[in-house]
C-alpha positions in Angstrom: -55.1 -25.4 81.8 -54.2 -22.0 82.6 -50.6 -23.0 80.6 -53.6 -23.8 76.8 -55.5 -20.5 77.9 -52.2 -18.5 77.6 -51.1 -19.8 74.4 -54.4 -19.5 73.0 -54.0 -15.8 73.8 -50.7 -15.3 72.7 -52.0 -17.5 69.4 -54.8 -14.9 69.0 -52.6 -12.3 69.5 -50.2 -13.7 66.3 -53.4 -13.4 63.9 -54.9 -10.2 64.6 -50.9 -8.8 64.1 -51.3 -11.2 60.7 -54.3 -10.3 59.6 -53.4 -6.2 60.5 -49.9 -6.9 58.4 -52.0 -8.1 55.6 -55.0 -5.5 55.6 -52.6 -2.7 55.6 -50.4 -4.4 53.3 -53.4 -4.3 50.6 -54.6 -1.4 51.5 -51.2 0.6 51.1 -50.6 -1.0 47.8 -54.1 -0.1 46.3 -53.7 3.8 47.5 -50.2 3.5 45.7 -51.0 2.4 42.8 -53.9 4.8 42.7 -51.8 8.1 44.1 -49.5 6.6 40.9 -52.2 6.9 38.5 -53.2 10.1 39.8 -50.0 11.7 39.7 -50.0 10.6 35.7 -53.6 11.9 35.2 -53.0 15.1 37.1 -49.4 15.1 34.6 -51.9 14.4 31.6 -54.5 17.2 32.4 -51.1 19.4 33.2 -49.9 18.7 29.5 -53.3 19.2 27.4 -53.1 22.7 29.3 -49.7 23.2 28.1 -50.5 22.9 24.9 -53.4 24.9 24.6 -52.0 27.6 25.8 -49.2 27.2 23.6 -51.9 27.4 20.3 -53.0 30.9 22.3 -49.1 32.5 22.5 -48.9 31.0 19.0 -52.1 32.8 17.4 -51.4 36.4 19.7 -47.9 36.3 18.5 -48.6 35.7 14.5 -51.6 38.6 15.2 -49.4 40.7 16.0 -47.9 40.7 12.9 -44.5 38.5 13.0 -43.5 36.0 11.2 -44.7 32.4 11.8 -41.2 31.2 10.6 -40.8 28.0 12.4 -36.7 29.7 13.6 -38.6 32.7 15.3 -41.5 30.6 16.6 -39.4 28.0 18.2 -37.8 31.2 19.9 -40.1 32.5 20.8 -41.3 30.0 22.7 -38.0 28.8 24.0 -39.6 25.6 25.3 -37.8 22.6 23.8 -40.0 20.3 25.3 -43.5 21.6 22.8 -43.9 20.7 19.1 -45.4 22.8 16.8 -46.8 22.9 13.5 -48.4 25.9 11.6 -49.9 25.5 8.4 -50.8 28.3 6.0 -53.8 27.7 4.1 -53.1 30.5 1.7 -49.8 29.2 0.8 -49.4 26.3 1.4 -46.4 26.9 3.5 -46.0 24.8 6.6 -43.7 25.9 9.8 -42.6 23.1 12.8 -40.4 22.8 15.0 -37.1 20.6 14.0 -36.2 20.0 18.0 -35.9 15.9 17.0 -37.0 13.7 14.5 -38.9 12.0 16.6 -42.5 13.8 16.8 -45.8 13.4 16.1 -45.1 16.6 13.2 -41.8 15.1 11.9 -43.8 13.1 9.8 -47.6 12.1 9.3 -47.2 8.4 10.7 -49.2 8.7 14.0 -52.1 6.8 15.2 -55.4 8.5 16.8 -55.7 7.2 20.0 -60.1 8.0 20.4 -61.0 11.2 19.2 -61.0 14.8 19.1 -62.6 16.4 22.0 -63.7 20.1 22.1 -62.0 22.6 24.6 -64.6 24.1 27.0 -65.5 28.1 26.0 -62.6 27.8 22.9 -65.0 26.3 19.9 -61.6 27.0 17.6 -59.6 24.4 19.6 -59.5 20.9 19.6 -57.3 18.2 21.9 -56.7 14.7 21.1 -53.8 11.8 21.8 -51.8 10.4 19.5 -49.0 7.4 19.7 -46.1 8.0 17.8 -43.2 5.3 17.7 -44.3 3.9 21.3 -44.5 7.5 22.6 -48.4 8.5 23.9 -48.1 12.8 22.8 -51.3 15.5 23.0 -52.3 17.8 20.6 -53.8 21.1 20.8 -55.2 22.5 17.5 -56.1 25.6 17.1 -57.6 27.6 13.7 -56.9 30.9 14.2 -56.8 34.2 11.4 -54.5 36.8 11.0 -56.2 39.2 8.2 -57.1 37.5 5.1 -54.6 34.3 6.4 -56.0 31.4 7.5 -53.3 29.1 10.2 -53.8 26.0 11.7 -51.8 26.0 14.5 -50.6 23.0 16.8 -49.1 21.7 19.6 -47.5 18.5 21.2 -46.4 16.8 23.2 -45.8 13.5 25.3 -48.1 12.9 28.5 -45.8 9.9 29.7 -43.9 10.5 32.5 -40.1 9.9 32.0 -38.8 6.0 32.8 -36.3 7.6 35.2 -39.1 10.0 37.1 -41.6 6.5 38.0 -38.6 4.8 38.6 -38.2 7.6 41.5 -41.7 6.7 42.5 -42.2 3.8 42.5 -38.4 3.8 44.5 -40.0 5.7 47.1 -43.5 4.3 47.2 -41.7 0.8 47.8 -39.8 2.4 50.7 -42.6 4.0 52.0 -44.7 0.9 51.7 -42.2 -1.2 53.8 -41.8 1.1 56.1 -45.7 1.3 56.7 -46.4 -2.4 56.5 -43.4 -3.2 59.2 -44.8 0.0 62.0 -48.2 -1.3 61.3 -47.0 -4.9 62.4 -45.1 -4.1 65.3 -47.9 -1.3 66.5 -50.8 -4.4 66.3 -48.1 -6.5 67.9 -48.3 -3.5 71.0 -52.0 -3.3 70.9 -53.3 -6.6 71.0 -50.7 -6.5 73.9 -52.3 -4.3 75.4 -55.6 -5.3 75.0 -55.0 -9.0 75.9 -53.2 -8.3 78.9 -56.5 -7.4 80.6 -58.5 -10.3 78.9 -55.3 -12.8 80.1 -55.7 -12.1 83.3 -59.8 -12.6 83.0 -59.0 -15.6 81.4 -55.8 -17.1 84.3 -58.5 -15.1 87.4 -61.8 -17.5 86.0 -59.6 -20.4 86.2 -58.7 -20.1 89.5 -62.8 -19.8 90.6 -64.3 -23.0 91.3 -67.8 -24.3 92.6 -65.4 -24.4 96.4 -64.6 -20.8 96.1 -67.0 -18.3 94.4 -66.0 -15.2 96.4 -63.0 -14.3 94.2 -63.7 -11.2 91.9 -62.1 -10.1 88.2 -60.5 -6.3 89.8 -60.5 -3.9 87.0 -59.4 -0.1 86.4 -62.2 2.3 86.7 -61.1 4.0 83.5 -60.7 0.8 81.3 -64.2 0.9 78.8 -65.1 -2.0 77.2 -62.7 -4.6 79.0 -64.8 -2.4 82.4 -68.0 -3.1 80.8 -66.7 -7.3 80.5 -65.1 -8.1 83.8 -68.6 -6.6 85.3 -70.7 -8.6 83.3 -68.2 -11.2 84.4 -68.3 -10.3 88.1 -72.0 -9.9 88.2 -72.3 -13.3 86.5 -70.1 -14.9 89.4 -72.2 -13.0 92.1 -75.2 -14.4 90.9 -73.8 -18.2 90.7 -72.1 -17.8 94.2 -75.6 -15.9 95.4 -77.7 -19.7 94.1 -75.5 -21.5 95.3 -75.5 -20.7 98.5 -79.5 -20.8 97.9 -78.7 -24.7 96.6 -76.8 -25.5 99.8 -79.3 -23.9 102.4 -82.0 -26.0 100.5 -80.3 -29.2 101.0 -79.1 -28.1 104.9 -83.1 -27.4 105.4 -84.6 -29.8 103.3 -82.1 -32.4 105.3 -83.4 -30.7 108.5 -86.5 -30.8 108.2 -86.6 -34.4 107.1 -84.8 -35.6 109.9 -86.8 -34.8 112.5 -90.2 -37.0 111.4 -87.3 -39.6 110.1 -86.3 -39.7 113.9 -89.4 -39.6 115.0 -91.0 -42.6 113.1 -87.1 -44.8 114.1 -87.8 -43.7 117.6 -91.9 -45.0 117.4 -91.1 -48.7 116.1 -88.6 -48.8 118.5 -90.9 -48.5 121.4 -93.2 -50.5 119.9 -90.8 -53.3 118.5 -90.0 -53.1 122.8 -93.7 -52.3 124.4 -96.6 -52.0 121.8 -97.2 -56.1 121.2 -97.7 -56.0 125.1 -99.3 -52.5 125.7 -101.9 -51.6 123.1 -101.9 -48.0 124.3 -98.5 -47.5 123.1 -99.3 -49.3 120.3 -101.6 -47.0 119.4 -99.9 -43.6 120.6 -96.9 -45.1 117.8 -99.5 -45.6 115.0 -100.9 -41.9 116.0 -97.6 -40.6 115.7 -96.0 -42.1 113.1 -99.3 -41.3 110.4 -98.7 -37.8 112.3 -95.5 -37.5 111.0 -95.7 -39.3 107.7 -98.2 -36.9 106.9 -95.9 -34.2 107.8 -93.2 -35.5 105.2 -96.0 -36.6 102.2 -96.9 -32.6 102.5 -93.3 -31.4 102.8 -92.5 -33.8 99.5 -95.8 -32.4 97.6 -94.2 -29.1 98.3 -90.6 -29.7 97.4 -91.3 -31.5 94.4 -93.7 -28.4 93.2 -90.6 -26.0 93.5 -89.3 -28.5 91.8 -91.4 -29.3 89.0 -91.5 -25.1 88.3 -88.6 -24.1 88.0 -89.3 -24.4 84.6 -91.9 -20.9 84.9 -93.0 -22.2 81.1 -95.0 -25.1 82.5 -97.2 -23.4 85.1 -98.0 -20.9 82.6 -98.9 -22.8 79.8 -102.0 -23.6 82.1 -103.1 -20.4 82.1 -106.0 -18.6 81.7 -108.7 -15.4 82.0 -109.5 -15.7 85.2 -112.3 -13.4 87.5 -110.9 -13.1 90.6 -114.0 -12.5 92.3 -115.8 -15.8 92.0 -111.8 -17.2 93.1 -111.6 -15.5 96.2 -115.5 -15.9 97.4 -114.5 -19.8 97.3 -111.9 -19.6 99.2 -113.3 -17.3 101.4 -116.4 -19.8 101.6 -113.8 -23.0 102.6 -111.8 -21.2 104.6 -114.7 -20.0 106.7 -116.1 -23.6 107.0 -112.7 -25.1 108.1 -112.6 -22.1 110.7 -115.3 -21.5 111.9 -114.0 -19.8 114.9 -112.4 -17.5 113.8 -113.6 -13.8 112.4 -113.4 -13.7 108.4 -113.9 -10.4 106.0 -114.7 -10.5 102.2 -114.5 -7.1 100.9 -113.6 -7.5 96.5 -114.1 -4.3 95.1 -113.4 -5.3 91.0 -114.8 -7.2 88.8 -112.1 -7.4 86.5 -110.1 -10.1 85.1 -106.7 -11.0 85.6 -104.3 -14.0 83.5 -103.3 -16.6 85.9 -105.2 -20.6 86.7 -107.6 -20.4 89.2 -106.2 -23.8 91.0 -102.9 -22.0 91.2 -104.7 -18.7 93.0 -106.9 -20.9 95.3 -103.5 -22.1 96.5 -102.1 -18.7 96.9 -104.9 -17.3 98.9 -104.7 -20.0 100.8 -101.4 -20.3 102.3 -101.0 -16.6 103.2 -105.0 -18.0 105.0 -103.7 -20.6 106.9 -100.6 -18.4 108.2 -103.1 -16.1 109.3 -104.6 -18.8 111.2 -101.1 -20.0 112.4 -100.2 -16.4 114.0 -103.1 -14.8 115.1 -105.4 -15.8 118.0 -109.4 -16.0 118.0 -110.3 -12.7 118.6 -108.7 -11.1 115.2 -110.1 -11.0 111.7 -108.1 -12.4 108.9 -109.7 -10.1 105.6 -109.7 -11.1 102.3 -110.1 -8.0 99.9 -109.9 -7.6 96.4 -109.6 -4.2 94.3 -108.3 -2.5 91.3 -106.5 0.8 89.8 -107.8 0.2 86.3 -104.4 -0.8 85.4 -103.5 -3.6 88.2 -105.5 -5.6 90.8 -104.5 -6.6 94.1 -105.5 -9.6 96.0 -105.1 -9.2 99.8 -104.7 -11.1 102.9 -104.5 -9.2 105.9 -104.7 -10.2 109.6 -104.3 -7.5 112.2 -102.2 -10.2 114.9 -99.0 -10.2 116.1 -97.4 -9.3 113.1 -93.4 -9.9 111.5 -90.7 -7.8 112.4 -89.2 -5.6 109.6 -85.9 -7.4 109.3 -87.7 -10.4 108.7 -90.0 -9.4 105.7 -87.0 -10.1 103.1 -86.3 -13.5 104.1 -90.1 -14.6 104.2 -90.2 -16.2 100.7 -86.7 -17.5 100.8 -87.6 -21.7 101.1 -87.0 -23.8 104.7 -87.4 -19.3 106.3 -89.2 -19.1 109.5 -89.3 -16.6 111.5 -89.6 -18.4 114.6 -85.7 -19.3 114.9 -86.2 -22.4 117.0 -88.6 -23.4 114.7 -91.0 -24.0 117.4 -93.4 -27.8 116.2 -96.0 -26.2 118.3 -97.1 -23.7 115.4 -96.5 -26.5 112.4 -95.4 -25.9 108.1 -92.2 -26.4 107.4 -91.2 -22.9 105.6 -92.6 -23.6 102.3 -95.7 -21.9 101.6 -95.0 -18.7 100.5 -91.6 -19.7 98.7 -94.3 -21.9 96.6 -96.7 -18.4 96.5 -94.0 -16.2 95.3 -93.5 -18.8 92.6 -96.6 -18.7 91.6 -97.1 -14.8 91.3 -94.2 -14.8 89.8 -95.2 -17.4 87.1 -98.0 -15.0 86.1 -96.0 -11.7 85.9 -97.0 -10.5 89.1 -95.4 -8.9 91.9 -96.0 -9.5 95.7 -94.7 -7.9 98.9 -95.9 -7.2 103.1 -96.8 -4.6 105.0 -96.5 -5.5 108.3 -96.2 -3.6 111.9 -95.8 -5.3 114.9 -99.3 -5.6 117.5 -100.8 -4.0 114.3 -101.2 -5.8 110.7 -99.7 -7.6 108.6 -100.9 -7.7 104.8 -99.6 -9.9 101.9 -100.5 -7.5 98.7 -100.5 -9.6 95.4 -100.2 -7.2 92.0 -101.6 -9.0 88.5 -101.9 -6.7 85.6 -105.3 -6.9 84.1 -106.5 -8.8 81.7 -107.8 -7.3 78.3 -109.5 -9.0 76.3 -109.5 -6.5 72.8 
């Protein structure tokens, strides 16, 4: 199983490396194409500026009284990469460069590309692009005057990069691309290994954790960032699983213990009846009474277990909720409790008329659980109080007594299933340790909280806090 996990991690590493390599390759190709096009565009703009500047130089040269003869102009410009042509409208004379025969001015058979473009800030000058024998040129054309003479001055230069220069760019771009792709592939592998090593360790340790050993945790470096967050989340999940599993084991153990005693008693009395009950009616009656009592206790225990199991999904009980007036519920519980325990002093004080969202029967059961506990752990001279109040936001339902109280170290465990403060589980007190667990379940279902305040030999109060129901 672990080997399969490791193989999956390495397969993921290879895929990530491949994806990064392909992504970088696409990016490099697009970038290279963009760079080459940018170089071509920049070069074209430089050529346009150069031809315009050349027409300006020729114009100044003529205005200074110099001859527009082609030889003189060529010597003046001293640049065989730019061709020129000067047309004198008065004399019809055309002066042009003669550096080679393949220029736009060697004859008139060139093809225009697009429209002429005016030069910003210089209305007497226009530019245009032309094709001549497979070569693309930019021509700058300027209208100039010198005295009474009118001239058209043109300058042309090829705007396509030479083939050797393009080849030079492509070769270097290809070399850079290949080196970059190889570097990215190796860098991706290294990063994947760096990132996946902790994940591989997590996978291996997770495989070694079993239901029989939930004590293992994944170690982490305090500076691992996102990996640290993942490890902390995983460890937190294992913590919760460990707690839940321990509670389950404890629950099964305690339930077995609670059921074992009444079953053993029933079995003993059945044997007693089998041996002596047929001849001794008093033994038979004693056995019947005891079996009835133990059966009743088991029935109560099983009902409570079924309640907890049924409402582990709290939505079932919560769907039964409705707005209830706490005064009516507490008053009814106090009345019933006073009737069944007439020998006890009971105090009822309610200073709220607010409603809470709950189930009336569930709240009755909640209060009866606290009242029953108060009855068991107090004496006749003690007082049991039922109190209700609110603070404008929450309603507080309180059952309090002034009995022997609860030791501080026992309070955190009071609501655990089968927990008994009396470690010996003295049967004289009765109960099975499920009542408070059920009470906490009821409170939590309806989004309430419960806490205990107790001072030994002074008081014990079970305080239940519910949000006030707002009918709006």
